[in-house]
Backbone as a printed PyTorch tensor [residue, N CA C, xyz], in Angstrom:
tensor([[[ 18.4670,  22.6180,  19.9010],
         [ 17.0670,  22.5550,  19.5660],
         [ 16.2770,  22.5740,  21.0530]],

        [[ 15.0840,  23.2380,  20.9150],
         [ 14.0770,  23.0720,  21.8780],
         [ 13.0560,  22.3700,  21.6690]],

        [[ 12.4250,  21.2600,  22.0360],
         [ 11.3900,  20.7050,  21.8360],
         [  9.9960,  21.5240,  21.9720]],

        [[  8.8240,  21.4210,  21.5230],
         [  7.8040,  22.2650,  21.7190],
         [  6.5170,  21.6690,  22.3640]],

        [[  6.5030,  20.3180,  22.5020],
         [  5.2220,  19.4410,  23.1580],
         [  5.6260,  19.7830,  24.7800]],

        [[  4.5700,  19.0830,  25.2370],
         [  4.3210,  19.2130,  26.7090],
         [  5.2500,  17.9450,  27.0820]],

        [[  5.1780,  16.6340,  26.6310],
         [  5.8090,  15.5060,  26.9390],
         [  7.1620,  15.2610,  26.4760]],

        [[  8.1340,  15.2370,  27.2670],
         [  9.4310,  15.3270,  26.8070],
         [ 10.2430,  13.7030,  27.0630]],

        [[  9.2310,  13.2600,  27.6730],
         [  9.6860,  11.5800,  28.0330],
         [ 10.9560,  11.6960,  29.2320]],

        [[ 11.1870,  12.8810,  29.9200],
         [ 12.3700,  12.7600,  30.9180],
         [ 11.8680,  12.8680,  32.1130]],

        [[ 10.5840,  12.6860,  32.3920],
         [ 10.0800,  12.7330,  33.9190],
         [ 10.5030,  11.7730,  34.7650]],

        [[ 10.3110,  11.8530,  35.8790],
         [ 10.5720,  10.8870,  36.8570],
         [  9.9660,   9.4080,  36.4890]],

        [[  8.8840,   9.4160,  35.9040],
         [  8.0150,   8.1530,  35.6940],
         [  7.9650,   7.6540,  34.1910]],

        [[  8.9170,   8.4350,  33.3380],
         [  8.9570,   8.1960,  31.9030],
         [  9.8010,   6.9440,  31.7770]],

        [[  9.4170,   6.3920,  30.7100],
         [  9.9960,   5.2640,  30.4250],
         [ 11.2300,   5.7790,  29.1200]],

        [[ 12.2540,   4.8680,  29.2170],
         [ 13.2910,   5.3630,  27.9460],
         [ 13.3120,   4.5130,  27.0980]],

        [[ 12.7920,   4.5650,  26.0170],
         [ 12.8810,   3.6120,  24.9730],
         [ 13.8300,   3.7960,  24.1760]],

        [[ 14.4010,   2.4650,  23.4710],
         [ 15.5590,   2.4560,  22.8900],
         [ 15.0770,   2.2810,  21.1640]],

        [[ 15.3360,   3.4740,  20.5020],
         [ 14.7090,   3.4870,  19.2160],
         [ 15.7880,   3.8640,  18.0290]],

        [[ 15.7030,   3.4520,  16.8450],
         [ 16.8190,   3.4400,  15.9090],
         [ 16.2810,   4.4960,  14.6300]],

        [[ 17.4390,   4.8620,  13.9880],
         [ 17.1640,   5.8680,  13.1180],
         [ 17.9730,   4.8680,  11.9460]],

        [[ 17.2010,   4.5010,  10.6390],
         [ 17.9430,   3.8980,   9.6490],
         [ 18.7730,   4.7140,   9.0500]],

        [[ 20.0960,   4.3290,   9.0700],
         [ 21.1880,   4.9790,   8.9990],
         [ 21.9060,   4.3630,   7.2950]],

        [[ 21.1720,   4.1350,   6.3940],
         [ 21.6190,   3.8740,   5.2980],
         [ 21.9110,   5.0050,   4.4810]],

        [[ 21.1820,   6.0630,   4.4970],
         [ 21.2920,   7.2250,   3.8590],
         [ 20.3030,   8.3180,   4.1030]],

        [[ 20.7400,   9.5100,   4.1080],
         [ 19.7450,  10.5120,   4.4310],
         [ 19.9880,  11.2340,   5.7140]],

        [[ 19.1000,  12.2750,   6.1900],
         [ 19.4630,  13.0240,   7.2370],
         [ 19.2550,  12.2770,   8.6280]],

        [[ 20.4200,  11.4690,   8.8080],
         [ 20.0500,  10.4530,  10.0810],
         [ 20.4720,  11.5160,  11.6200]],

        [[ 21.5090,  12.1300,  11.4100],
         [ 21.9700,  12.8340,  12.6300],
         [ 20.9880,  13.5310,  13.0900]],

        [[ 20.1410,  14.4790,  12.3170],
         [ 19.2310,  15.4600,  12.9030],
         [ 18.0320,  14.6240,  13.6740]],

        [[ 17.6180,  13.4480,  12.9680],
         [ 16.5420,  12.7050,  13.9860],
         [ 17.2990,  12.3420,  15.4220]],

        [[ 18.5840,  11.6590,  15.1090],
         [ 19.1030,  11.1360,  16.5480],
         [ 19.0820,  12.2880,  17.3830]],

        [[ 19.4570,  13.6970,  16.7400],
         [ 19.5790,  14.6940,  17.9150],
         [ 18.1560,  14.8020,  18.6950]],

        [[ 17.0010,  15.0250,  17.8770],
         [ 15.6170,  15.1630,  18.1160],
         [ 15.2670,  14.0720,  19.3470]],

        [[ 15.3380,  12.9260,  18.8550],
         [ 14.8890,  11.7690,  19.6780],
         [ 15.3770,  11.6210,  21.1270]],

        [[ 17.0160,  12.0770,  20.9680],
         [ 17.7510,  12.1210,  22.3850],
         [ 17.2620,  13.2500,  23.4940]],

        [[ 16.8260,  14.3140,  22.5410],
         [ 16.5800,  15.5160,  23.1010],
         [ 15.2430,  15.1810,  23.8650]],

        [[ 14.3610,  14.1830,  23.2240],
         [ 12.8780,  14.0440,  23.6730],
         [ 13.1390,  12.8540,  24.6950]],

        [[ 14.2020,  12.4330,  25.2520],
         [ 14.3680,  11.4010,  26.2600],
         [ 14.7410,  10.2240,  25.7340]],

        [[ 14.7970,   9.7980,  24.3400],
         [ 14.8800,   8.2710,  23.9710],
         [ 16.3760,   8.1710,  24.0660]],

        [[ 16.7200,   6.8860,  24.2690],
         [ 18.1150,   6.1670,  23.6990],
         [ 18.0120,   6.1000,  22.0580]],

        [[ 18.7700,   6.8690,  21.3210],
         [ 18.4230,   7.0010,  19.9780],
         [ 19.8230,   6.3000,  19.3610]],

        [[ 19.6400,   5.3270,  18.3430],
         [ 21.0070,   4.8150,  17.8420],
         [ 20.7350,   4.4460,  16.3200]],

        [[ 21.8360,   4.4970,  15.5350],
         [ 21.6780,   4.3080,  14.2020],
         [ 21.5530,   3.0630,  14.0570]],

        [[ 20.7700,   2.4010,  12.8960],
         [ 20.4940,   1.0680,  12.2850],
         [ 21.1220,   0.7860,  11.0230]],

        [[ 22.0320,   0.0520,  10.9410],
         [ 22.6410,  -0.4230,   9.8510],
         [ 22.4020,  -1.8190,   9.5690]],

        [[ 22.4530,  -2.6030,  10.7750],
         [ 22.7320,  -4.0480,  10.5090],
         [ 21.4710,  -4.6410,  11.2440]],

        [[ 21.1120,  -5.9740,  10.7320],
         [ 19.7340,  -6.5430,  11.1070],
         [ 20.0740,  -6.8020,  12.9080]],

        [[ 21.1080,  -7.0180,  13.3980],
         [ 21.1950,  -7.0430,  14.8640],
         [ 21.0270,  -5.7620,  15.5810]],

        [[ 21.3070,  -4.6690,  14.9460],
         [ 20.8680,  -3.3290,  15.5380],
         [ 19.5810,  -3.4280,  15.3630]],

        [[ 18.7940,  -3.5750,  14.3750],
         [ 17.3290,  -3.3810,  14.0900],
         [ 16.5780,  -4.3390,  15.2760]],

        [[ 17.0850,  -5.5420,  15.4170],
         [ 16.6250,  -6.3890,  16.3800],
         [ 16.7280,  -5.7060,  17.8340]],

        [[ 17.7100,  -4.6970,  18.1650],
         [ 17.8870,  -4.2400,  19.5820],
         [ 16.7670,  -2.9790,  19.8140]],

        [[ 16.1560,  -2.4140,  18.7680],
         [ 15.3560,  -1.3670,  18.9900],
         [ 13.8780,  -1.6890,  19.0620]],

        [[ 12.9990,  -0.5450,  19.8690],
         [ 11.8190,  -0.8910,  19.9560],
         [ 10.9740,   0.1580,  19.0810]],

        [[ 11.3670,   0.7710,  18.1400],
         [ 10.8690,   1.6370,  17.1410],
         [ 11.8160,   2.2540,  16.3320]],

        [[ 11.3830,   2.6850,  15.2810],
         [ 12.4300,   3.2120,  14.2020],
         [ 11.8430,   4.3570,  13.3490]],

        [[ 13.0390,   5.3670,  13.0510],
         [ 12.4350,   6.3760,  12.1210],
         [ 13.2540,   6.1330,  10.9140]],

        [[ 12.6890,   6.2740,   9.7410],
         [ 12.9620,   6.2130,   8.3220],
         [ 13.2900,   7.6640,   7.8390]],

        [[ 14.3830,   7.8370,   7.6610],
         [ 14.8410,   9.5420,   7.3550],
         [ 14.5490,  10.0210,   6.0640]],

        [[ 14.4360,  11.1720,   5.6650],
         [ 14.6320,  11.7520,   4.3200],
         [ 15.7940,  11.4510,   3.5750]],

        [[ 15.7470,  11.4500,   2.4500],
         [ 17.1240,  11.1510,   1.7630],
         [ 16.5370,  10.7880,   0.3070]],

        [[ 16.8050,   9.6760,  -0.5020],
         [ 16.6020,   9.4530,  -1.7780],
         [ 15.9550,   7.9350,  -1.6360]],

        [[ 14.7750,   7.7460,  -1.5770],
         [ 14.0370,   6.4640,  -1.5080],
         [ 14.6440,   5.5120,  -2.5250]],

        [[ 14.9600,   5.7340,  -3.5700],
         [ 15.4230,   4.5640,  -4.2820],
         [ 16.7320,   3.9440,  -4.1000]],

        [[ 17.5530,   5.0690,  -3.7570],
         [ 18.8450,   4.4160,  -3.1360],
         [ 18.5690,   3.7890,  -1.7220]],

        [[ 17.8740,   4.3820,  -0.8270],
         [ 17.4170,   3.5790,   0.3900],
         [ 17.0820,   2.2690,   0.2170]],

        [[ 16.2540,   2.0590,  -0.7320],
         [ 15.5710,   0.8770,  -1.2550],
         [ 16.7610,  -0.2620,  -1.7040]],

        [[ 17.7380,   0.2960,  -2.6030],
         [ 18.8590,  -0.3820,  -3.1730],
         [ 19.5950,  -0.9780,  -1.8220]],

        [[ 20.0120,   0.0250,  -0.9780],
         [ 20.7770,  -0.0570,   0.1630],
         [ 20.3520,  -1.1470,   1.2930]],

        [[ 18.7530,  -0.9550,   1.3570],
         [ 18.1980,  -1.8380,   2.3360],
         [ 18.3600,  -3.5560,   2.1530]],

        [[ 18.4720,  -3.5610,   0.5880],
         [ 18.5270,  -4.9510,   0.1070],
         [ 19.9690,  -5.2930,   0.1780]],

        [[ 20.8380,  -4.5400,  -0.1000],
         [ 22.4500,  -4.6280,  -0.3030],
         [ 22.6630,  -5.1380,   1.2450]],

        [[ 22.3680,  -4.3290,   2.2570],
         [ 22.6060,  -4.5710,   3.5190],
         [ 21.5280,  -5.6980,   4.1170]],

        [[ 21.0320,  -6.6860,   3.5760],
         [ 20.1530,  -7.4190,   3.9160],
         [ 18.8870,  -6.9680,   4.9600]],

        [[ 18.7560,  -5.9440,   4.8000],
         [ 17.5810,  -5.1630,   5.8770],
         [ 16.2590,  -5.3270,   5.3900]],

        [[ 15.9230,  -5.4670,   4.0490],
         [ 14.5060,  -5.1750,   3.6040],
         [ 13.7940,  -6.1460,   4.4110]],

        [[ 14.0530,  -7.7790,   4.2530],
         [ 12.9550,  -8.5330,   5.1230],
         [ 12.9840,  -8.2510,   6.4460]],

        [[ 14.0700,  -8.2480,   7.2280],
         [ 13.9410,  -7.9260,   8.6410],
         [ 13.0910,  -6.4590,   8.9120]],

        [[ 13.3370,  -5.7060,   8.0790],
         [ 12.4430,  -4.4030,   8.2080],
         [ 10.9760,  -4.7740,   8.0760]],

        [[ 10.6560,  -5.2880,   6.9090],
         [  9.2390,  -5.8500,   6.7440],
         [  8.5660,  -6.7940,   7.8090]],

        [[  9.5220,  -7.5380,   8.2640],
         [  9.0330,  -8.4560,   9.4400],
         [  8.7930,  -7.6530,  10.7140]],

        [[  9.5440,  -6.6530,  10.9550],
         [  9.3120,  -5.8010,  12.2990],
         [  8.0350,  -4.8450,  11.9790]],

        [[  7.8740,  -4.2110,  10.7850],
         [  6.6150,  -3.4890,  10.6610],
         [  5.4280,  -4.2750,  10.6460]],

        [[  5.5220,  -5.7010,  10.0770],
         [  4.5290,  -6.4920,  10.1420],
         [  4.0140,  -6.9860,  11.7110]],

        [[  5.3020,  -7.1470,  12.6890],
         [  5.0230,  -7.3880,  13.8430],
         [  4.5500,  -6.0610,  14.8150]],

        [[  4.3210,  -4.8400,  14.1550],
         [  3.6690,  -4.2340,  14.8780],
         [  4.6990,  -2.8460,  15.3970]],

        [[  5.8650,  -2.9320,  15.2470],
         [  6.8740,  -2.0780,  15.7590],
         [  6.5360,  -0.4990,  15.2970]],

        [[  6.3790,   0.2970,  16.0510],
         [  6.1960,   1.7480,  15.6790],
         [  7.3270,   2.1210,  14.7700]],

        [[  6.8740,   2.9340,  13.4420],
         [  7.8350,   3.4280,  12.7080],
         [  7.2420,   4.7160,  12.1270]],

        [[  8.3370,   5.4760,  12.1350],
         [  8.0760,   7.1450,  11.4660],
         [  8.9040,   7.2190,  10.3720]],

        [[  8.1460,   7.5380,   9.0070],
         [  8.9970,   7.8990,   8.1210],
         [  8.6390,   9.1050,   7.4880]],

        [[  9.6890,   9.8580,   7.3610],
         [ 10.0230,  11.4210,   6.7060],
         [ 10.1610,  11.5530,   5.2630]],

        [[  9.3960,  12.1490,   4.5540],
         [  9.8320,  12.5210,   3.1550],
         [  9.9790,  10.9530,   2.5500]],

        [[ 11.3830,  10.8820,   2.2430],
         [ 11.7120,   9.3520,   1.4720],
         [ 11.3060,   8.1800,   2.5350]],

        [[ 11.3680,   8.4330,   3.9070],
         [ 10.8940,   7.1900,   4.6190],
         [  9.2210,   7.0500,   4.6070]],

        [[  8.5110,   8.2800,   4.2800],
         [  7.1660,   7.8860,   3.9590],
         [  6.9230,   7.2200,   2.7400]],

        [[  7.8890,   7.3230,   1.6740],
         [  7.6860,   6.6910,   0.3790],
         [  8.0540,   5.2360,   0.6840]],

        [[  9.2510,   4.8020,   1.6090],
         [  9.3300,   3.4480,   1.9680],
         [  8.2930,   2.7210,   2.6160]],

        [[  7.4660,   3.4800,   3.3110],
         [  6.2850,   2.8960,   4.0720],
         [  5.0560,   2.9010,   3.3320]],

        [[  5.1460,   3.1920,   2.1260],
         [  3.6600,   3.2310,   1.4740],
         [  3.5850,   2.0700,   0.7590]],

        [[  2.3170,   1.5260,   0.5010],
         [  1.8860,   0.0360,  -0.2990],
         [  2.4620,   0.4280,  -1.6840]],

        [[  2.2970,   1.6500,  -1.9970],
         [  2.0340,   1.9320,  -3.7490],
         [  2.6340,   3.5210,  -3.8820]],

        [[  3.4370,   3.3190,  -4.7910],
         [  4.2380,   4.5260,  -5.4690],
         [  3.7620,   4.6390,  -6.8140]],

        [[  3.1940,   5.6890,  -7.2540],
         [  2.5630,   6.3890,  -8.4650],
         [  3.5620,   6.4730,  -9.5630]],

        [[  4.9770,   6.8580,  -9.2090],
         [  5.8770,   6.9760, -10.2560],
         [  7.0100,   6.5370,  -9.8120]],

        [[  7.3020,   5.1930,  -9.4730],
         [  8.5880,   4.8510,  -8.8730],
         [  9.6680,   4.7850, -10.1720]],

        [[ 10.7180,   4.5780,  -9.8240],
         [ 12.1000,   4.3390, -10.9480],
         [ 12.0340,   2.6740, -10.9800]],

        [[ 12.3760,   2.3870, -12.1480],
         [ 12.4190,   0.8660, -12.6150],
         [ 13.1180,   0.0440, -11.5920]],

        [[ 12.0360,  -1.0090, -11.0590],
         [ 12.6510,  -2.0210, -10.0370],
         [ 12.5030,  -1.2780,  -8.5080]],

        [[ 11.8630,  -0.2040,  -8.3130],
         [ 11.8930,   0.4080,  -7.1290],
         [ 10.9740,  -0.5280,  -6.2950]],

        [[ 11.1960,  -0.6660,  -4.9790],
         [ 10.3960,  -1.4950,  -4.1550],
         [ 10.2430,  -0.6020,  -2.7980]],

        [[  9.1080,  -0.9580,  -2.0910],
         [  8.9070,  -0.1480,  -0.7950],
         [  8.7120,  -1.3230,   0.2370]],

        [[  8.8710,  -0.7680,   1.4500],
         [  8.8230,  -1.7130,   2.6140],
         [  7.1960,  -2.1150,   2.8080]],

        [[  6.4780,  -1.0180,   2.6820],
         [  4.7460,  -1.0480,   2.7640],
         [  4.3700,  -1.0680,   4.3110]],

        [[  3.2500,  -1.0790,   4.3780],
         [  2.6500,  -1.0620,   5.7700],
         [  1.5450,   0.0130,   5.6360]],

        [[  2.0080,   1.1600,   5.1820],
         [  0.9490,   2.3130,   4.9640],
         [ -0.0810,   2.0430,   3.7500]],

        [[ -1.3780,   2.2270,   4.0810],
         [ -2.4380,   1.9540,   2.7280],
         [ -2.3680,   3.2320,   2.0810]],

        [[ -1.3870,   3.5770,   1.2490],
         [ -1.4100,   4.9660,   0.4730],
         [ -0.8150,   4.8680,  -0.6240]],

        [[ -1.0670,   5.6380,  -1.7160],
         [ -0.3280,   6.0010,  -2.9020],
         [  0.3960,   6.9410,  -2.9410]],

        [[  1.6530,   7.3170,  -2.8250],
         [  2.5670,   8.4590,  -2.9670],
         [  3.2210,   8.5130,  -4.3730]],

        [[  3.2270,  10.1540,  -4.4430],
         [  4.0570,  10.4360,  -5.6270],
         [  5.2820,  10.9660,  -5.3970]],

        [[  6.5730,  10.4690,  -5.8360],
         [  7.8400,  11.0760,  -5.5490],
         [  7.8660,  12.3290,  -6.2410]],

        [[  8.6620,  13.0990,  -5.4850],
         [  9.1410,  14.5070,  -5.9990],
         [  7.8390,  15.5080,  -6.5800]],

        [[  6.8820,  15.2180,  -5.7980],
         [  5.4110,  15.8540,  -6.2690],
         [  5.3990,  17.1730,  -6.2310]],

        [[  6.4970,  17.8830,  -5.7450],
         [  6.3840,  19.4130,  -5.6400],
         [  7.6070,  19.9320,  -6.4220]],

        [[  8.2940,  19.3590,  -7.1760],
         [  9.1550,  19.6230,  -8.0490],
         [ 10.6570,  19.4530,  -7.3340]],

        [[ 11.7860,  19.9180,  -7.8790],
         [ 13.0870,  19.7940,  -7.4890],
         [ 13.5260,  20.3020,  -6.2480]],

        [[ 14.7370,  20.1010,  -5.8710],
         [ 15.1620,  20.8220,  -4.6040],
         [ 15.0660,  22.3070,  -4.6420]],

        [[ 15.3250,  22.7620,  -5.7270],
         [ 15.2180,  24.3990,  -5.8730],
         [ 13.8950,  24.8040,  -5.6980]],

        [[ 12.9440,  23.9000,  -5.5800],
         [ 11.5290,  24.4870,  -5.4330],
         [ 11.0950,  23.9010,  -4.1430]],

        [[ 11.9570,  23.7260,  -3.0770],
         [ 11.7120,  23.5690,  -1.6720],
         [ 10.9930,  24.6630,  -1.0400]],

        [[ 10.2440,  24.4320,  -0.2810],
         [  9.2180,  25.5130,   0.4090],
         [  8.9540,  25.0630,   2.0280]],

        [[  8.2700,  26.2290,   2.4060],
         [  8.0130,  26.0790,   3.9450],
         [  6.3660,  26.6630,   4.1850]],

        [[  5.5260,  25.9960,   4.7880],
         [  4.3840,  26.5400,   5.0330],
         [  3.8170,  26.0080,   6.1040]],

        [[  2.7300,  26.5500,   6.6100],
         [  1.9250,  26.2090,   8.2870],
         [  0.7590,  25.5350,   7.6940]],

        [[  0.7890,  24.3630,   8.1720],
         [ -0.3960,  23.3130,   8.0860],
         [ -1.1690,  23.0840,   9.4710]],

        [[ -2.5840,  23.1850,   9.3150],
         [ -3.3450,  23.0620,  10.6830],
         [ -3.7130,  21.5750,  10.5490]],

        [[ -3.3870,  20.8750,  11.5050],
         [ -3.7760,  19.2970,  12.0220],
         [ -4.3080,  19.1010,  13.2180]],

        [[ -5.6160,  19.2580,  13.2420],
         [ -6.2290,  19.1530,  14.5000],
         [ -5.9000,  17.9960,  15.3980]],

        [[ -5.3850,  16.8750,  14.8230],
         [ -4.9360,  15.6130,  15.7740],
         [ -3.7020,  16.0960,  16.6090]],

        [[ -2.8980,  17.0850,  16.1290],
         [ -1.5950,  17.7350,  16.7610],
         [ -2.0580,  18.9540,  17.6460]],

        [[ -3.2350,  19.3840,  17.8220],
         [ -3.7730,  20.5170,  18.4280],
         [ -3.8590,  21.9380,  17.5910]],

        [[ -4.1130,  22.7010,  18.2890],
         [ -4.6580,  24.0950,  17.6930],
         [ -3.5810,  24.8370,  16.8930]],

        [[ -2.3100,  24.5810,  17.3740],
         [ -1.0100,  25.2750,  17.0080],
         [ -0.7770,  24.8810,  15.4100]],

        [[ -0.6640,  25.3710,  14.3310],
         [ -0.1980,  24.9440,  13.1030],
         [  1.0890,  24.4020,  12.9900]],

        [[  1.3930,  23.7060,  12.1600],
         [  2.7380,  22.7240,  12.0770],
         [  3.5520,  23.6110,  11.0430]],

        [[  4.6160,  24.1220,  11.2340],
         [  5.3480,  24.8450,  10.3740],
         [  6.2920,  23.5780,   9.6110]],

        [[  5.9870,  23.1850,   8.4350],
         [  6.4260,  22.1900,   7.5870],
         [  7.3130,  22.5430,   6.3990]],

        [[  8.1890,  21.9510,   6.5080],
         [  9.7000,  22.1880,   5.4410],
         [  9.5550,  20.8710,   4.6240]],

        [[  9.1360,  21.2080,   2.9610],
         [  9.3550,  20.4640,   2.0260],
         [ 10.4760,  20.6090,   1.1980]],

        [[ 11.1510,  19.4070,   1.0610],
         [ 12.5450,  19.2180,   0.2150],
         [ 12.4170,  18.1210,  -0.8940]],

        [[ 12.0850,  18.3480,  -1.9340],
         [ 11.6710,  17.3770,  -3.0220],
         [ 10.8080,  16.1430,  -2.4840]],

        [[  9.8430,  16.7650,  -1.9000],
         [  9.1150,  15.7740,  -1.1900],
         [  7.7780,  15.2150,  -1.8670]],

        [[  7.4680,  14.0980,  -1.3550],
         [  6.2240,  13.1240,  -2.1640],
         [  5.0670,  13.8780,  -1.5020]],

        [[  4.0310,  13.5190,  -2.2180],
         [  2.7780,  13.7780,  -1.6070],
         [  1.7730,  12.4840,  -1.4410]],

        [[  0.6900,  12.5560,  -0.8240],
         [ -0.1600,  11.3360,  -0.6210],
         [ -1.0650,  11.6330,  -1.5590]],

        [[ -1.2780,  10.6150,  -2.7280],
         [ -2.3980,  10.6360,  -3.6650],
         [ -3.6060,  10.3440,  -3.2030]],

        [[ -3.8460,   9.1970,  -2.6240],
         [ -4.8980,   8.5560,  -2.0340],
         [ -4.4450,   7.5460,  -0.8060]],

        [[ -5.5350,   7.3300,   0.0420],
         [ -5.2390,   6.6390,   1.1540],
         [ -6.4840,   5.5900,   1.1900]],

        [[ -6.0560,   4.2690,   1.5540],
         [ -7.0640,   3.4550,   1.6940],
         [ -7.7360,   3.3360,   3.1380]],

        [[ -8.8630,   2.7240,   3.1360],
         [ -9.6510,   2.9070,   4.3040],
         [ -8.9330,   2.6710,   5.9450]],

        [[ -7.6260,   1.9030,   5.8520],
         [ -7.0290,   1.6890,   6.8810],
         [ -6.2240,   2.8880,   7.5040]],

        [[ -5.8600,   3.8140,   6.2930],
         [ -5.2060,   5.0020,   6.9510],
         [ -5.9780,   6.0900,   6.9280]],

        [[ -5.3030,   7.1440,   7.9080],
         [ -5.9790,   8.5440,   8.1820],
         [ -5.0070,   9.4310,   8.1390]],

        [[ -5.2920,  10.2640,   6.9130],
         [ -4.6400,  11.3960,   6.8710],
         [ -4.6890,  12.4460,   7.5970]],

        [[ -3.7220,  13.0900,   8.2340],
         [ -3.6310,  13.8740,   9.2740],
         [ -3.6240,  15.3550,   8.9610]],

        [[ -2.7610,  15.7970,   7.7370],
         [ -2.6330,  16.8530,   7.0220],
         [ -2.7170,  17.1080,   5.7880]],

        [[ -3.3100,  18.0820,   5.0380],
         [ -3.1180,  18.1240,   3.7430],
         [ -2.8980,  19.7010,   3.4670]],

        [[ -2.2670,  19.8520,   2.2500],
         [ -2.0850,  21.3750,   1.5090],
         [ -3.6660,  21.8550,   1.1770]],

        [[ -3.7620,  23.0510,   0.8680],
         [ -5.0390,  23.6940,   0.6740],
         [ -5.4820,  23.1740,  -0.8140]],

        [[ -4.5770,  22.4810,  -1.5720],
         [ -4.8470,  21.9650,  -3.2470],
         [ -5.3730,  20.4990,  -3.0440]],

        [[ -5.3170,  19.7650,  -1.3490],
         [ -6.0260,  18.6900,  -1.2960],
         [ -4.8240,  17.4810,  -1.2430]],

        [[ -3.5820,  17.7540,  -1.4450],
         [ -2.6240,  16.9760,  -1.5810],
         [ -2.2670,  16.6460,  -0.1120]],

        [[ -2.2700,  15.1720,   0.3780],
         [ -2.2110,  14.6280,   1.6900],
         [ -0.5220,  14.7960,   2.0500]],

        [[ -0.1280,  15.1900,   3.1160],
         [  1.0410,  15.5110,   3.6550],
         [  1.7960,  14.6650,   4.8330]],

        [[  0.6150,  14.0590,   5.5840],
         [  0.9060,  13.2640,   6.6680],
         [ -0.4280,  12.2660,   6.9390]],

        [[  0.3130,  11.2310,   7.3640],
         [ -0.8090,  10.1660,   7.5240],
         [ -0.3590,   9.1000,   8.7530]],

        [[ -1.1810,   8.2570,   9.0780],
         [ -0.9560,   7.5070,  10.1370],
         [ -1.7970,   6.1360,   9.8140]],

        [[ -1.3050,   4.9650,  10.5510],
         [ -1.9520,   3.8650,  10.5690],
         [ -1.4380,   2.9150,  11.5690]],

        [[ -2.3580,   2.5810,  12.5460],
         [ -1.7990,   1.8110,  13.5300],
         [ -0.3800,   2.5650,  14.1440]],

        [[  0.6560,   1.5050,  14.0800],
         [  1.7470,   2.0860,  14.5710],
         [  2.6830,   2.8050,  13.8100]],

        [[  2.2740,   3.1260,  12.5220],
         [  2.9560,   3.4870,  11.4650],
         [  2.6740,   5.1780,  11.2420]],

        [[  3.5440,   6.0240,  11.1670],
         [  3.3040,   7.2010,  10.8460],
         [  4.2070,   7.7940,   9.7960]],

        [[  3.6140,   8.8340,   8.8670],
         [  4.5510,   9.2190,   7.8860],
         [  4.2110,  10.6130,   7.5690]],

        [[  5.2680,  11.4020,   7.1950],
         [  5.1760,  12.9710,   6.5880],
         [  5.8850,  13.2590,   5.5040]],

        [[  5.3560,  14.0210,   4.6000],
         [  6.0940,  14.4710,   3.4500],
         [  7.2480,  15.5970,   3.5730]],

        [[  7.0980,  15.8380,   4.8260],
         [  7.8390,  17.0450,   5.2910],
         [  8.9080,  16.8560,   6.6020]],

        [[  9.7880,  17.4160,   6.5120],
         [ 10.8070,  17.3660,   7.6310],
         [ 10.7470,  17.9700,   9.1490]],

        [[ 10.0450,  17.5250,  10.0120],
         [ 10.0450,  18.1540,  11.2480],
         [ 11.3970,  18.3150,  12.2150]],

        [[ 12.3570,  17.5480,  11.7600],
         [ 13.6310,  17.2090,  12.1460],
         [ 14.4180,  18.8240,  11.8720]],

        [[ 13.9610,  19.1700,  10.8860],
         [ 14.5290,  20.5840,  10.5080],
         [ 13.9840,  21.8630,  11.3570]],

        [[ 13.1590,  21.5250,  12.1050],
         [ 12.4140,  22.6640,  12.8020],
         [ 12.6030,  22.4430,  14.3500]],

        [[ 11.7420,  23.3480,  15.1310],
         [ 11.8210,  22.9500,  16.4960],
         [ 10.3950,  22.6390,  16.9920]],

        [[  9.8030,  21.9510,  16.0900],
         [  8.3160,  21.5680,  16.3440],
         [  8.3820,  19.9030,  16.3440]],

        [[  8.3880,  19.4230,  17.4990],
         [  8.8720,  17.8150,  17.7550],
         [  7.7330,  17.0780,  17.8650]],

        [[  6.4810,  17.4780,  17.5270],
         [  5.1180,  16.9730,  17.9840],
         [  5.2300,  15.4560,  17.1720]],

        [[  5.3190,  15.4380,  15.9950],
         [  5.3700,  13.9400,  15.5480],
         [  6.5080,  13.1220,  16.0700]],

        [[  7.5770,  13.5750,  16.1770],
         [  8.4780,  12.6440,  17.1130],
         [  7.9830,  12.2930,  18.4070]],

        [[  7.1960,  13.0370,  19.1260],
         [  6.6290,  12.8210,  20.2880],
         [  5.2530,  11.8480,  20.2390]],

        [[  4.8090,  11.9820,  19.1040],
         [  3.6900,  11.0810,  18.6080],
         [  4.2550,   9.7220,  18.5410]],

        [[  5.4500,   9.5220,  17.7410],
         [  5.7250,   8.3430,  17.4620],
         [  6.5390,   7.9170,  18.6750]],

        [[  7.2850,   8.6750,  19.6320],
         [  7.6390,   7.8620,  20.9960],
         [  6.4130,   7.3740,  21.7850]],

        [[  5.4110,   8.2090,  21.8090],
         [  4.0490,   7.6350,  22.5800],
         [  3.7070,   6.3010,  22.0390]],

        [[  3.7230,   6.0030,  20.7310],
         [  3.5750,   4.5220,  20.3130],
         [  4.5000,   3.6150,  20.7210]],

        [[  5.8320,   4.0910,  20.7430],
         [  6.8100,   3.1040,  21.2030],
         [  6.7020,   2.8800,  22.7440]],

        [[  6.4210,   3.8200,  23.5440],
         [  6.1300,   3.4880,  24.9190],
         [  4.9120,   2.6950,  25.3600]],

        [[  4.1990,   2.9150,  24.3980],
         [  2.5330,   2.3470,  25.0320],
         [  2.9950,   0.9280,  24.4340]],

        [[  3.6050,   0.4840,  23.5450],
         [  3.7790,  -0.9970,  23.0080],
         [  4.5980,  -1.5880,  24.0110]],

        [[  5.5920,  -0.8330,  24.6810],
         [  6.6340,  -1.3250,  25.6140],
         [  6.1010,  -1.5640,  26.8630]],

        [[  5.1040,  -0.6010,  27.2460],
         [  4.2800,  -1.0170,  28.5030],
         [  3.0770,  -2.2460,  28.3840]],

        [[  2.7570,  -2.1960,  27.1120],
         [  1.8250,  -3.3570,  26.8500],
         [  2.5600,  -4.6120,  26.8840]],

        [[  3.7820,  -4.7790,  26.5650],
         [  4.6040,  -6.0340,  26.5950],
         [  5.2150,  -6.2420,  27.7780]],

        [[  5.2930,  -5.2730,  28.8950],
         [  5.7570,  -5.3860,  30.3060],
         [  4.9390,  -6.7620,  31.0160]]])
């Protein structure tokens, strides 16, 4: 894959952040490849000790209810909530967005989230996997070029509180990209395209936090 942004993180003055991809379930490998191509040291995270060693985290797409159960089974739920509260940059795609949402409009029984994004999301908002689709979304925060978005059993952002900023929405008004502080979330899967602007935005936050702590 070839990244499309201007900042690859591989220049002579670039910092090399160590970032993780939550590897409980979902499309972990794809995110690891993108992050590595952008100059990060990217590692899978399954244990608390591995979480403690990274400076940022991607929560991939997959099945949010399964991810929730496994995070508790592996003893990661509270460490994840702690790192989010401490300001660690986190980027959630699809199921990862659901995991970062404060509220889920249609959870399965007993489903919990990690929280952090002041949004309400709806699971499987666009239908089943056979109704997956791709479209172009204009997001001024990411530049003039539209973002080619891939939706697979995707959630939508039904509402956002005052702390959250919706970066992109579909023509029907449903939000599909959001940020709040060091947290980013998208309904779609940038790792399945060659447009890495969201991964770059995430890594910018990681590097900025690393620099501020130095």
